[in-house]
MARVODO-543685 format. One record per residue (C-alpha): residue number from 1; x, y, z. Coordinates in steps of 0.05 Angstrom, whole numbers, plus 5000, padded with zeros to 4 digits. Each point is the difference from the previous one (the first is absolute). Layout:
<atoms>
ATOM  resi    xx    yy    zz
ATOM   NUM     X     Y     Z
...
</atoms>
This chain:
<atoms>
ATOM  resi    xx    yy    zz
ATOM     1  8294  4914  2139
ATOM     2  4953  4959  5046
ATOM     3  5037  4956  5050
ATOM     4  4953  4941  5005
ATOM     5  5003  4940  5046
ATOM     6  5009  4931  4968
ATOM     7  4938  4966  4973
ATOM     8  4959  4969  5056
ATOM     9  5032  5042  5055
ATOM    10  4975  5067  5027
ATOM    11  5012  5054  5050
ATOM    12  4953  5006  5060
ATOM    13  4984  5071  5019
ATOM    14  4985  5024  5071
ATOM    15  4925  4994  5001
ATOM    16  5001  4928  4977
ATOM    17  5061  4985  5043
ATOM    18  4962  5023  5062
ATOM    19  4942  4954  4983
ATOM    20  5047  4942  4991
ATOM    21  5033  5017  5066
ATOM    22  4933  4999  5036
ATOM    23  4981  4933  4971
ATOM    24  5069  4971  5015
ATOM    25  4999  5024  5072
ATOM    26  4931  4969  5012
ATOM    27  5023  4933  4973
ATOM    28  5067  5003  5036
ATOM    29  4964  5014  5066
ATOM    30  4953  4942  4988
ATOM    31  5055  4950  4985
ATOM    32  5041  5024  5059
ATOM    33  4941  4992  5048
ATOM    34  4998  4927  4981
ATOM    35  5073  4989  5019
ATOM    36  5031  5004  4930
ATOM    37  5070  5031  4998
ATOM    38  5029  5040  4942
ATOM    39  5053  4973  4953
ATOM    40  5034  5026  4937
ATOM    41  5033  4961  4944
ATOM    42  5045  5026  4944
ATOM    43  4966  5026  4937
ATOM    44  5050  4958  4961
ATOM    45  5004  4924  5009
ATOM    46  5044  4946  4971
ATOM    47  4954  4967  4949
ATOM    48  5028  4930  5010
ATOM    49  4987  5004  5075
ATOM    50  4928  5024  4991
ATOM    51  4988  4945  4948
ATOM    52  5022  4949  5052
ATOM    53  4942  5024  5044
ATOM    54  4947  4993  4945
ATOM    55  4981  5015  4929
ATOM    56  4999  5075  4987
ATOM    57  4929  5016  4982
ATOM    58  5008  5070  4972
ATOM    59  5049  5026  4948
ATOM    60  5057  5034  5037
ATOM    61  5050  5053  4977
ATOM    62  5069  4968  4996
ATOM    63  5072  5025  4997
ATOM    64  5071  4975  5008
ATOM    65  5045  5030  5053
ATOM    66  5075  5009  4993
ATOM    67  5010  4930  5029
ATOM    68  4959  4972  4941
ATOM    69  4944  4978  5047
ATOM    70  4930  5002  4973
ATOM    71  4958  5045  5045
ATOM    72  4926  5017  4998
ATOM    73  4958  5055  5028
ATOM    74  4950  4966  5046
ATOM    75  4932  4988  4968
ATOM    76  4969  4984  5067
ATOM    77  5020  4995  5074
ATOM    78  4981  4929  5019
ATOM    79  5059  4964  4969
ATOM    80  5052  5050  5026
ATOM    81  4971  4996  5070
ATOM    82  5000  4924  4996
ATOM    83  5073  5003  4979
ATOM    84  5015  5047  5059
ATOM    85  4965  4954  5050
ATOM    86  5037  4939  4976
ATOM    87  5069  5034  4999
ATOM    88  4995  5047  5060
ATOM    89  4949  4971  5048
ATOM    90  4998  4925  4990
ATOM    91  4953  4953  5036
ATOM    92  5025  5020  5070
ATOM    93  4968  5069  4997
ATOM    94  4931  4980  4976
ATOM    95  4943  5015  4999
ATOM    96  5015  5067  4968
ATOM    97  4947  5053  4987
ATOM    98  5027  5049  4950
ATOM    99  4971  5061  4965
ATOM   100  5024  5044  4943
ATOM   101  4986  5061  4957
ATOM   102  5042  5003  4938
ATOM   103  4999  5013  4925
ATOM   104  5004  4943  4950
ATOM   105  5015  5004  4926
ATOM   106  4971  4956  4944
ATOM   107  5012  5003  4926
ATOM   108  4938  5015  4958
ATOM   109  4992  5001  4925
ATOM   110  5005  5068  4969
ATOM   111  4931  4995  4968
ATOM   112  4961  4983  5064
ATOM   113  5001  5068  5033
ATOM   114  5012  4970  5069
ATOM   115  5046  5027  5055
ATOM   116  5064  4963  5013
ATOM   117  5012  5022  5072
ATOM   118  4953  4985  5057
ATOM   119  5002  5005  5076
ATOM   120  4981  4939  5040
ATOM   121  4980  4998  5073
ATOM   122  4998  4930  5030
ATOM   123  5016  4949  5052
ATOM   124  5032  4932  5004
ATOM   125  4988  4951  5057
ATOM   126  5055  4947  4998
ATOM   127  5003  4941  5047
ATOM   128  4929  5003  5028
ATOM   129  4950  4943  5003
ATOM   130  4972  4987  4931
ATOM   131  4925  5009  5007
ATOM   132  5007  5051  5056
ATOM   133  5049  5040  4956
ATOM   134  4949  5003  4944
ATOM   135  4945  5025  5046
ATOM   136  5046  5051  5033
ATOM   137  5023  5029  4934
ATOM   138  4930  5004  4970
ATOM   139  4974  5033  5063
ATOM   140  5057  5051  4998
ATOM   141  4984  5017  4928
ATOM   142  4927  5010  5019
ATOM   143  5020  5046  5057
ATOM   144  5043  5042  4954
ATOM   145  4944  5009  4949
ATOM   146  4951  5018  5055
ATOM   147  5047  5052  5032
ATOM   148  5011  5032  4932
ATOM   149  4926  5006  4989
ATOM   150  5002  4964  4933
ATOM   151  4928  4997  4974
ATOM   152  4965  4934  4986
ATOM   153  5061  4956  5010
ATOM   154  5005  4926  5010
ATOM   155  5052  4944  4998
ATOM   156  4993  4944  4950
ATOM   157  5034  4934  5017
ATOM   158  5018  4935  4966
ATOM   159  5052  4946  5010
ATOM   160  5046  4962  4954
ATOM   161  5000  4939  5046
ATOM   162  4934  4968  4976
ATOM   163  5019  5001  4927
ATOM   164  5070  4974  5010
ATOM   165  4973  4944  5044
ATOM   166  4945  4985  4949
ATOM   167  5051  4993  4943
ATOM   168  5043  4954  5043
ATOM   169  4939  4956  5013
ATOM   170  4984  4997  4925
ATOM   171  5069  4969  4989
ATOM   172  5007  5019  4927
ATOM   173  5072  5022  5006
ATOM   174  5039  5065  5000
ATOM   175  4984  5017  4927
ATOM   176  4924  5004  5011
ATOM   177  5008  5036  5066
ATOM   178  5045  5053  4969
ATOM   179  4949  5012  4945
ATOM   180  4944  5009  5050
ATOM   181  5040  5047  5045
ATOM   182  5023  5041  4940
ATOM   183  4928  5010  4976
ATOM   184  4976  5018  5070
ATOM   185  5059  5048  5010
ATOM   186  4982  5033  4933
ATOM   187  4926  5003  5021
ATOM   188  4980  4962  4937
ATOM   189  4940  4962  5026
ATOM   190  4977  4984  4930
ATOM   191  5066  4966  4984
ATOM   192  4996  4964  5066
ATOM   193  4932  4971  4983
ATOM   194  5025  4977  4932
ATOM   195  5061  4966  5030
ATOM   196  4961  4964  5054
ATOM   197  4946  4976  4953
ATOM   198  5052  4971  4953
ATOM   199  5036  4961  5056
ATOM   200  4973  4929  5002
ATOM   201  5038  4981  5063
ATOM   202  4956  5042  5046
ATOM   203  4937  4976  5035
ATOM   204  4937  5041  4991
ATOM   205  5007  5025  5072
ATOM   206  5072  5022  4989
ATOM   207  4984  5036  4936
ATOM   208  4943  5036  5034
ATOM   209  5043  5019  5060
ATOM   210  5056  5030  4957
ATOM   211  4954  5042  4958
ATOM   212  4954  5022  5056
ATOM   213  5054  5014  5052
ATOM   214  5027  5061  4964
ATOM   215  4929  5027  4992
ATOM   216  4982  4995  5074
ATOM   217  4982  5068  5028
ATOM   218  4957  5026  5056
ATOM   219  4998  5006  5076
ATOM   220  5027  4952  5052
ATOM   221  4952  4945  4978
ATOM   222  5043  4990  4938
ATOM   223  5051  4964  5045
ATOM   224  4950  4944  5012
ATOM   225  4985  4995  4925
ATOM   226  5075  4995  4989
ATOM   227  5005  4944  5050
ATOM   228  4944  4962  4966
ATOM   229  5034  5007  4932
ATOM   230  5066  4974  5028
ATOM   231  4967  4942  5035
ATOM   232  4962  4980  4937
ATOM   233  5066  5000  4961
ATOM   234  5033  4955  5051
ATOM   235  5048  5051  5030
ATOM   236  5022  4978  5071
ATOM   237  4969  5044  5053
ATOM   238  5067  5020  5029
ATOM   239  5025  5026  4932
ATOM   240  4940  5042  4979
ATOM   241  5022  5066  5031
ATOM   242  4930  5009  5027
ATOM   243  5019  4999  5074
ATOM   244  5044  5062  4992
ATOM   245  4943  5036  4965
ATOM   246  4951  4981  5055
ATOM   247  5051  5026  5051
ATOM   248  5003  5066  4961
ATOM   249  4924  5006  5001
ATOM   250  4997  4987  5075
ATOM   251  5059  5047  5016
ATOM   252  4972  5056  4957
ATOM   253  4928  4994  5023
ATOM   254  4987  5075  5005
ATOM   255  5022  5009  4927
ATOM   256  4955  4942  4980
ATOM   257  4940  5031  5035
ATOM   258  5012  5067  4966
ATOM   259  5006  4967  4932
ATOM   260  5072  5024  4994
ATOM   261  5030  4931  4991
ATOM   262  4983  4964  4935
ATOM   263  5026  4941  4961
ATOM   264  5016  4994  4927
ATOM   265  5046  4945  4974
ATOM   266  5013  5033  4933
ATOM   267  5050  5040  5041
ATOM   268  5050  4943  5007
ATOM   269  5065  5006  4961
ATOM   270  5076  4995  5004
ATOM   271  5000  4927  5021
ATOM   272  5075  4998  5007
ATOM   273  4997  5058  5049
ATOM   274  4937  4994  5042
ATOM   275  4988  4939  5043
ATOM   276  4934  5015  5034
ATOM   277  4956  5061  5007
ATOM   278  4998  5053  4945
ATOM   279  4961  5064  5010
ATOM   280  4987  5069  4972
ATOM   281  4965  5062  5026
ATOM   282  4950  5036  4955
ATOM   283  4956  5061  5003
ATOM   284  4941  5013  4956
ATOM   285  5013  5041  4938
ATOM   286  5073  4985  4987
ATOM   287  5029  4955  4947
ATOM   288  5056  4969  5041
ATOM   289  5014  4975  5071
ATOM   290  5022  5047  5055
ATOM   291  5042  4946  5033
ATOM   292  5021  4928  4987
ATOM   293  5036  4947  5039
ATOM   294  5002  4928  5022
ATOM   295  5036  4942  5032
ATOM   296  5068  4985  4969
ATOM   297  5038  4948  5041
ATOM   298  5036  4974  4938
ATOM   299  5039  5065  4994
ATOM   300  5032  4990  5069
ATOM   301  5014  4927  4985
ATOM   302  5037  5021  4936
ATOM   303  5044  5045  5043
ATOM   304  5019  4946  5049
ATOM   305  4944  5008  5052
ATOM   306  4955  4939  4990
ATOM   307  4936  4991  5039
ATOM   308  4996  5074  5015
ATOM   309  4932  5034  4990
ATOM   310  4999  5066  4963
ATOM   311  4940  5044  4985
ATOM   312  4993  5073  4981
ATOM   313  4970  5052  4954
ATOM   314  5016  5065  4964
ATOM   315  4955  5060  4991
ATOM   316  5005  5049  4942
ATOM   317  5008  5072  5023
ATOM   318  4981  5027  4932
ATOM   319  4935  4961  4997
ATOM   320  4983  5019  5071
ATOM   321  5009  5073  4982
ATOM   322  4949  4995  4944
ATOM   323  4948  4960  5038
ATOM   324  5005  5050  5057
ATOM   325  4986  5058  4953
ATOM   326  5070  5027  4994
ATOM   327  5037  5015  4936
ATOM   328  5043  4943  4976
ATOM   329  5026  4961  4941
ATOM   330  4991  4926  5011
ATOM   331  4984  4985  4928
ATOM   332  4931  4974  5021
ATOM   333  4935  5034  4981
ATOM   334  4959  5016  5062
ATOM   335  4928  5017  4984
ATOM   336  4988  5019  5073
ATOM   337  4928  4976  5004
ATOM   338  4967  4940  5032
ATOM   339  4985  4941  4955
ATOM   340  4927  5004  5018
ATOM   341  4998  5072  4975
ATOM   342  5028  4988  4930
ATOM   343  4983  4955  4941
ATOM   344  5041  4938  4982
ATOM   345  5049  5022  4947
ATOM   346  5013  4950  4944
ATOM   347  5052  5007  4944
ATOM   348  4966  4979  4935
ATOM   349  5041  4985  4937
ATOM   350  4980  5033  4936
ATOM   351  5014  4967  4933
ATOM   352  4990  4927  4983
ATOM   353  4985  4978  5072
ATOM   354  4946  5053  5011
ATOM   355  4938  4964  4971
ATOM   356  5011  4936  5039
ATOM   357  5018  5040  5062
ATOM   358  4933  5036  4996
ATOM   359  4964  4933  4993
ATOM   360  5034  4967  5059
ATOM   361  4989  5060  5046
ATOM   362  4926  5002  4981
ATOM   363  4994  4925  5012
ATOM   364  5030  5012  5069
ATOM   365  4945  5049  5016
ATOM   366  5038  5066  4993
ATOM   367  4967  5061  4968
ATOM   368  5030  5010  4931
ATOM   369  4952  5047  4963
ATOM   370  5050  5057  5000
ATOM   371  5052  4955  4967
ATOM   372  4957  4986  4938
ATOM   373  5014  5067  4967
ATOM   374  5068  5023  5026
ATOM   375  5019  5053  4949
ATOM   376  5062  5034  5029
ATOM   377  4982  4989  5073
ATOM   378  5057  4981  5046
ATOM   379  4958  4987  5062
ATOM   380  4930  4971  5002
ATOM   381  4961  5005  5065
ATOM   382  4944  4951  5014
ATOM   383  4963  4981  5063
ATOM   384  5055  4982  5050
ATOM   385  5052  4989  4946
ATOM   386  5050  5045  4965
ATOM   387  5030  4973  4935
ATOM   388  5069  5027  4980
ATOM   389  5010  4989  4925
ATOM   390  5073  4984  4985
ATOM   391  5044  4963  4950
ATOM   392  5006  4927  5020
ATOM   393  5075  5009  5009
ATOM   394  4989  5056  5050
ATOM   395  4947  4966  5043
ATOM   396  5050  4965  5047
ATOM   397  5036  5066  5016
ATOM   398  4934  5036  5014
ATOM   399  4982  4946  5050
ATOM   400  5070  4991  5031
ATOM   401  5009  5074  5013
ATOM   402  4930  5014  5026
ATOM   403  4966  5030  4940
ATOM   404  4950  4943  5002
ATOM   405  4983  4945  5050
ATOM   406  4996  4942  4950
ATOM   407  5000  4989  4925
ATOM   408  4999  4956  4940
ATOM   409  5053  4988  4946
ATOM   410  5038  4944  4967
ATOM   411  5049  4958  5038
ATOM   412  5055  5027  4955
ATOM   413  4988  5071  5024
ATOM   414  5006  4977  5072
ATOM   415  5066  4965  4986
ATOM   416  5029  5059  4963
ATOM   417  4979  5051  5054
ATOM   418  5037  4961  5054
ATOM   419  4963  5033  5058
ATOM   420  4970  4973  5064
ATOM   421  4930  4973  4983
ATOM   422  4955  4943  5020
ATOM   423  4977  4960  4939
ATOM   424  4931  4974  5020
ATOM   425  4959  4973  4942
ATOM   426  5014  4974  4930
ATOM   427  4943  5030  4960
ATOM   428  5014  4954  4940
ATOM   429  4991  5049  4944
ATOM   430  5050  5038  4957
ATOM   431  5039  4936  4988
ATOM   432  5066  5006  4964
ATOM   433  5068  4968  5003
ATOM   434  5072  5024  4998
ATOM   435  5047  4965  4952
ATOM   436  5071  5001  4976
ATOM   437  5005  5008  4924
ATOM   438  5053  5006  4947
ATOM   439  5002  5007  4923
ATOM   440  4980  4936  4966
ATOM   441  5059  5005  4952
ATOM   442  5049  5006  5059
ATOM   443  4985  4935  5036
ATOM   444  5058  4980  5044
ATOM   445  5038  5065  4990
ATOM   446  4983  5028  5068
ATOM   447  5022  4937  5036
ATOM   448  5066  4999  4962
ATOM   449  5012  5073  5017
ATOM   450  4985  4986  5074
ATOM   451  5053  4946  5001
ATOM   452  5056  5047  4980
ATOM   453  4973  5065  5028
ATOM   454  4974  4972  5066
ATOM   455  4937  5042  5000
ATOM   456  4934  5005  4962
ATOM   457  4979  5067  4971
ATOM   458  4925  5009  5006
ATOM   459  4952  5057  4982
ATOM   460  4938  5009  5042
ATOM   461  4951  5048  5031
ATOM   462  5000  4957  5063
ATOM   463  5069  5000  5032
ATOM   464  4980  4968  5067
ATOM   465  4962  4943  4968
ATOM   466  5058  4989  4952
ATOM   467  5052  5001  5055
ATOM   468  4961  4952  5043
ATOM   469  4993  4951  4942
ATOM   470  5074  5000  4983
ATOM   471  5018  4994  5074
ATOM   472  4953  4940  5003
ATOM   473  5034  4964  4942
ATOM   474  5069  5020  5023
ATOM   475  5022  5044  4941
ATOM   476  5032  5068  5003
ATOM   477  4961  5052  4962
ATOM   478  5012  5071  4974
ATOM   479  4932  5033  4996
ATOM   480  4986  5055  4950
ATOM   481  4936  5034  5023
ATOM   482  4957  5027  4944
ATOM   483  4930  5031  5002
ATOM   484  4972  4977  4933
ATOM   485  5014  4957  4939
ATOM   486  5047  4956  5039
ATOM   487  4995  4949  4944
ATOM   488  5051  5043  4964
ATOM   489  5054  4984  5051
ATOM   490  5023  4933  4971
ATOM   491  4977  5017  4929
ATOM   492  5050  5056  4994
ATOM   493  5053  4962  5039
ATOM   494  4998  5044  5063
ATOM   495  4981  4940  5045
ATOM   496  4998  4925  4996
ATOM   497  4928  4991  5022
ATOM   498  4939  5034  5029
ATOM   499  4956  4988  5060
ATOM   500  4930  5025  4986
ATOM   501  4927  4991  5014
ATOM   502  4956  4962  4951
ATOM   503  4928  4977  4998
ATOM   504  4994  4970  4930
ATOM   505  5071  5002  4972
ATOM   506  4978  5039  4939
ATOM   507  5049  5058  5008
ATOM   508  5058  4951  5008
ATOM   509  4980  4961  4938
ATOM   510  4992  5062  4958
ATOM   511  5071  5020  5017
ATOM   512  5028  4930  4988
ATOM   513  5016  4988  5074
ATOM   514  4992  4931  5032
ATOM   515  4989  4984  5073
ATOM   516  5059  4968  5035
ATOM   517  4973  4993  5071
ATOM   518  4942  5019  5045
ATOM   519  5014  5048  5057
ATOM   520  4935  5005  5038
ATOM   521  4924  5007  4993
ATOM   522  4963  5062  5024
ATOM   523  4928  5017  5018
ATOM   524  4969  5058  5036
ATOM   525  5007  5000  5076
ATOM   526  4965  5037  5057
ATOM   527  5051  5027  5049
ATOM   528  5004  5047  5060
ATOM   529  5050  5040  5040
ATOM   530  5020  4961  5063
ATOM   531  4979  5056  5047
ATOM   532  4934  5010  4965
ATOM   533  4985  4925  4999
ATOM   534  5015  4992  5075
ATOM   535  4962  5063  5020
ATOM   536  4939  5000  4955
ATOM   537  4949  4944  5003
ATOM   538  4970  5024  4935
ATOM   539  5060  4976  4961
ATOM   540  4997  4930  5029
ATOM   541  4925  4998  4987
ATOM   542  5011  5022  4927
ATOM   543  5055  4948  4991
ATOM   544  4952  4946  5022
ATOM   545  4945  5024  4955
ATOM   546  5047  5002  4940
ATOM   547  5025  4930  5017
ATOM   548  4928  4976  5001
ATOM   549  4986  5032  4932
ATOM   550  5061  4965  4970
ATOM   551  4981  4934  5031
ATOM   552  4928  5005  4975
ATOM   553  5024  5015  4929
ATOM   554  5047  4940  5002
ATOM   555  4943  4955  5021
ATOM   556  4957  5027  4944
ATOM   557  5054  4986  4949
ATOM   558  5018  4931  5025
</atoms>
């Protein structure tokens, strides 16, 4: 009998443990030299208390104790430390410079192959001066990366303040603002463009500012471009968040000169958590950030400490191991080569999307000769490009977990994959729509069953799309996931309805099914992994070329 650890957890043997110890000691020494003191918090927290501090971003493990209190294993350290500061220190003992090294635990789906326990090393500066705190914490992160000898690292910064101020200036109400923030949080830049273009209450300058802001990236000069966008949209100067970014540039001048400090506003997220600067640390050749952090005053306000500045970051020990050449298991593919020394890797969908994908890549100027006669090839290497041939449904996972830098697939595959991606360009081919359908001779039967049963039984290949639709219309649904011939579900009485993809409706008609409602429309999209997009100029260049191709075709057809 083999005595295994639970899925997503593992033993760490001496050789790896020694490497982790060396890395931890280097970081601990760095933090300590900057005046940060160690703290520890319980591995178990009262969920209701932590939810008072802020929305829990990651799925926690939960359990009830003998007092029937709902407890959770901490999924990060920031909220527990904020809770500790508010309850144990208060405003009289601030500013507080705190550091920690501790494991965190997050639930992961069984089919993702990702670890569920991580070790975070981080700092929290609570009660400092706002802009000074941001500069101090970013400089400390830079010092830690330098002391470790991380190769080709840099810190990418953005801020949530400009977008929130811009939306307030637009004055279109909470509903519109929530939609914008949700799309930005989900990195769906295509959906953001569609929403903004459909909103008649925006001026041309405001529409431009919203869509361009999240695409701003580059060196310190981007801050001035941001200021110009905000001014053009009518955002008051004192609300733009630009002065804090200028202060960061001035305070971190050595990093700016070395090219270690960059800006990319696709990084902004968690608008109910962060209130100013958001930043991540990257190194070339990895598919995820080494560290992330930001300014989160709202968390302290929720815990009874209003007007208290809070800023910090957490580093991933497992990712640091791998980028430093040690054995590790971060769940992130690490090619271990400089971007300049390897081709751009693109996930290409085989099947119905393949012919149009080849055309759009060729129109964008990419070499595609090797794609014209694939045979059974899985990888096609061209000049400066490496095409990875995958099923459309698998393309998002290849990109999210580092098997490719960017890719193409239908919007439906991106939704179903539910991984961290940046949706960059709507390529406008491969159109189809998702619909709800039922047997023509059973009209009204499903609605009557829902009234007494309280739930709708639906067969589908697409459980996430189906769940999102029924959540949107406010109906409870029981989903029966099938992998083919889902039309049979209601025909044989197993389900009430189906949610399926259709282009012409022929299959539905042949099986005597009628459409009850539309769910969503889908076309092919070009997308990228967040780390790859922020690290590799070639991806942003390709995205712009593809957008130009699409725009040119639309002009030709208009």
